[in-house]
C-alpha positions in Angstrom: 6.7 -14.5 4.7 6.6 -10.6 3.8 3.8 -8.1 3.5 4.8 -5.9 0.7 2.5 -3.1 -0.3 3.9 -1.5 -4.2 2.5 2.2 -4.2 0.7 3.7 -6.7 2.9 6.2 -7.0 5.1 3.8 -8.3 3.4 1.7 -10.6 1.5 4.8 -12.1 1.6 8.1 -13.0 -1.3 10.5 -10.7 -0.7 13.0 -13.2 -2.4 11.3 -16.0 -5.8 8.9 -15.2 -5.1 5.4 -15.6 -1.6 5.6 -16.8 0.5 2.6 -16.0 4.5 2.4 -15.9 4.9 -1.1 -17.6 8.7 -0.8 -17.5 8.5 -0.5 -14.2 6.1 -3.1 -12.5 8.0 -5.6 -15.1 11.4 -4.9 -13.3 9.7 -4.5 -9.6 7.8 -8.2 -10.6 11.3 -9.3 -12.1 12.9 -8.7 -8.5 9.7 -9.7 -6.7 10.4 -13.5 -8.4 14.4 -13.6 -8.1 13.9 -12.5 -3.9 12.0 -16.0 -3.7 10.3 -14.8 -0.8 7.0 -15.3 0.1 4.7 -12.6 -0.1 1.3 -11.5 0.6 1.3 -7.9 -2.1 -0.9 -4.8 -2.1 -0.6 -2.2 -3.9 -2.9 1.1 -3.9 -4.8 3.1 -6.2 -2.7 5.1 -8.0 -4.0 6.8 -11.3 -6.8 4.4 -11.3 -8.4 5.0 -8.0 -7.6 7.9 -6.7 -8.7 10.5 -8.9 -12.2 9.0 -9.3 -12.5 8.5 -5.3 -11.9 12.4 -5.1 -13.5 13.3 -8.2 -16.9 11.3 -6.6 -16.4 12.4 -3.0 -16.5 8.5 -2.0 -14.7 8.9 0.9 -17.2 10.7 2.6 -19.9 8.2 2.1 -23.1 8.8 -0.3 -25.0 11.8 0.0 -26.9 12.3 -3.8 -27.3 9.1 -6.3 -24.6 10.4 -9.3 -21.9 9.4 -6.8 -23.0 5.9 -7.2 -21.6 6.3 -10.8 -18.7 6.8 -8.6 -18.2 3.3 -6.8 -19.2 1.5 -10.4 -16.3 3.3 -12.1 -13.7 2.9 -9.1 -14.5 -0.5 -8.8 -13.6 -0.8 -12.6 -11.0 0.5 -12.4 -9.6 -1.0 -9.5 -10.2 -4.4 -10.8 -8.8 -3.4 -14.3 -5.5 -1.8 -12.3 -5.3 -5.2 -10.3 -5.2 -6.9 -13.6 -2.4 -5.5 -14.8 0.1 -6.2 -11.7 -1.0 -9.5 -11.9 -0.1 -10.2 -15.2 3.2 -7.8 -14.6 3.8 -10.8 -11.9 3.1 -13.7 -13.8 5.5 -12.6 -16.6 8.1 -13.1 -14.3 7.4 -16.1 -13.4 5.3 -15.0 -9.9 2.0 -17.2 -9.4 0.3 -14.2 -8.6 -3.3 -13.9 -7.8 -5.7 -10.6 -7.6 -8.4 -10.7 -4.5 -11.1 -8.5 -4.8 -10.4 -6.4 -1.4 -14.4 -5.1 -2.1 -15.4 -8.3 -1.5 -14.2 -9.3 1.8 -13.8 -5.9 3.3 -16.3 -4.5 5.6 -16.1 -1.0 7.1 -17.7 1.1 9.7 -17.6 5.1 9.6 -14.2 4.6 7.4 -12.5 2.2 10.3 -12.5 -1.2 8.9 -14.6 -3.3 10.9 -14.5 -7.1 9.1 -11.8 -8.7 6.6 -12.4 -12.3 5.6 -9.6 -13.4 4.8 -10.0 -17.7 4.8 -9.0 -16.9 0.7 -5.8 -14.9 1.4 -4.4 -18.0 3.5 -5.3 -20.6 1.0 -3.5 -19.1 -1.2 -1.1 -18.3 1.2 -1.1 -22.0 2.0 -1.3 -23.7 -1.5 2.1 -21.2 -2.4 0.3 -18.8 -4.9 0.8 -15.3 -4.2 -2.2 -13.2 -3.2 -2.6 -9.6 -4.6 -4.7 -7.0 -2.4 -5.2 -3.6 -3.5 -6.8 -0.3 -2.1 -10.3 -0.7 -3.1 -13.9 1.4 -1.9 -15.9 -1.0 0.0 -18.9 -0.8 1.9 -19.3 1.0 5.4 -22.0 0.2 7.6 -23.0 4.0 8.5 -21.9 6.0 5.2 -22.7 3.6 2.4 -19.0 3.3 1.1 -15.7 4.3 1.6 -11.9 4.2 0.4 -10.2 1.3 2.4 -6.3 2.3 1.6 -3.5 0.1 0.6 -1.8 0.9 3.8 -4.6 0.0 6.2 -4.9 -3.3 4.7 -0.9 -3.7 4.8 -1.0 -2.9 9.0 -4.6 -5.7 9.1 -2.4 -8.3 7.3 0.6 -8.0 9.7 -1.7 -8.7 12.7 -3.0 -11.5 11.0 -0.1 -12.8 9.6 2.7 -12.0 11.9 5.3 -11.7 8.9 9.2 -11.9 9.1 9.3 -8.3 7.2 6.8 -5.2 6.0 8.3 -3.4 2.9 6.9 -0.7 1.5 7.9 -0.1 -1.9 7.8 3.8 -3.1 8.6 6.8 -5.3 10.8 7.9 -3.2 13.9 7.1 -0.5 11.8 7.1 2.5 10.4 9.4 4.9 11.6 13.2 4.8 12.1 16.2 7.5 10.4 18.0 5.1 9.0 17.9 1.9 12.1 16.1 -0.5 10.9 18.9 -3.4 11.9 21.4 -0.6 15.6 22.6 -0.6 18.0 20.4 2.8 15.4 18.0 2.8 16.9 15.0 4.5 16.1 11.2 4.7 15.2 9.9 8.2 16.9 6.9 8.1 15.3 5.5 11.1 12.2 6.1 12.9 11.7 4.7 16.5 10.3 5.8 20.2 12.4 8.8 20.4 11.9 10.5 17.5 8.7 9.5 15.7 6.4 12.3 17.1 9.1 14.9 15.4 9.3 13.1 12.4 5.3 12.4 12.4 4.9 16.2 12.8 7.5 17.2 9.8 5.5 15.0 7.1 2.3 16.6 5.2 -0.8 14.7 4.8 -0.8 14.0 0.5 -4.4 15.5 -1.0 -5.1 12.1 -2.4 -8.2 10.0 -0.8 -5.8 7.9 1.3 -3.6 10.3 3.0 -0.4 10.6 1.6 2.5 9.5 3.0 1.8 11.0 6.5 -0.8 8.1 6.4 1.6 5.4 5.4 3.7 6.1 8.6 1.3 6.6 11.3 0.2 3.3 10.0 3.8 1.7 10.3 3.9 3.6 14.0 0.6 1.5 14.8 2.3 -2.1 13.7 5.7 -0.5 15.0 3.8 -0.7 18.7 3.1 -4.3 18.0 6.4 -4.8 17.5 6.8 -5.1 14.2 9.4 -3.2 12.2 9.0 -2.2 8.6 11.0 -0.3 5.5 10.1 1.9 3.0 11.9 1.9 -0.2 12.5 3.7 -3.2 11.7 0.4 -5.7 12.2 3.0 -8.5 15.7 2.6 -8.0 16.7 -1.1 -9.6 18.0 -3.4 -7.3 16.8 -1.5 -4.1 13.2 -3.3 -3.8 14.9 -6.7 -4.3 17.5 -6.1 -1.3 14.8 -5.0 0.9 12.7 -8.1 0.7 16.5 -9.9 1.4 16.4 -8.2 4.7 20.1 -6.9 3.2 20.9 -3.5 3.8 19.5 -0.6 1.7 19.0 2.8 1.6 15.8 3.4 2.9 13.7 4.6 6.3 13.5 1.6 8.4 10.2 2.2 11.1 11.4 0.2 14.1 9.3 -2.0 16.2 9.4 -1.0 20.0 7.6 0.8 23.2 5.8 3.4 21.3 4.3 6.3 24.1 
């Protein structure tokens, strides 16, 4: 079984609220179907969840009544986004079922404290493909917070012990400096010898969940448990399918191992 994260920046244009890259989603769904792999899918918030979460300051919790409107709007937006992703998968023959993350997850002080995975496990046992997502969830200390798709991926990996973890992004992987800068080089492998240097070179993003640095932090935690993962550019046709099949592909590999 493989845990696949579909990045919000892959499926949406974060510069335009509620945008959806239907053609990208269709091709990604087709590559998933063609791979024939057993999957749990998680997708990010993209232009649906992040703008609202930032606008209403939801990751800082509930401090004033107007934020309640933000909770309702963010939940609605993420439900719409999940429906679009599931529909794309269904059209390509993947028996996908959406799972509302906020209905199975609780946090405490912005840290995941409980994740009820019986529903996910049941769908998997039936041969279905569960599709979860980053979401605004209840937080016992601050009312609500944002539970990122990257945190979900890490927790799902701990529970289901997958063969591989694949992050489908809109970039080739992790770079030694911002990819837009001249001379930026792709880091082909993150391992116990170079992880601190690589992590130090990756800036935290401005969205509600920390961008690439947050992703890398979660993957390094998984690597400490022995799970390797790959970050692959799914905007390039064929790369996602290769990654799902375990074939050689241009990407960043985060190697499992004995990290300090």
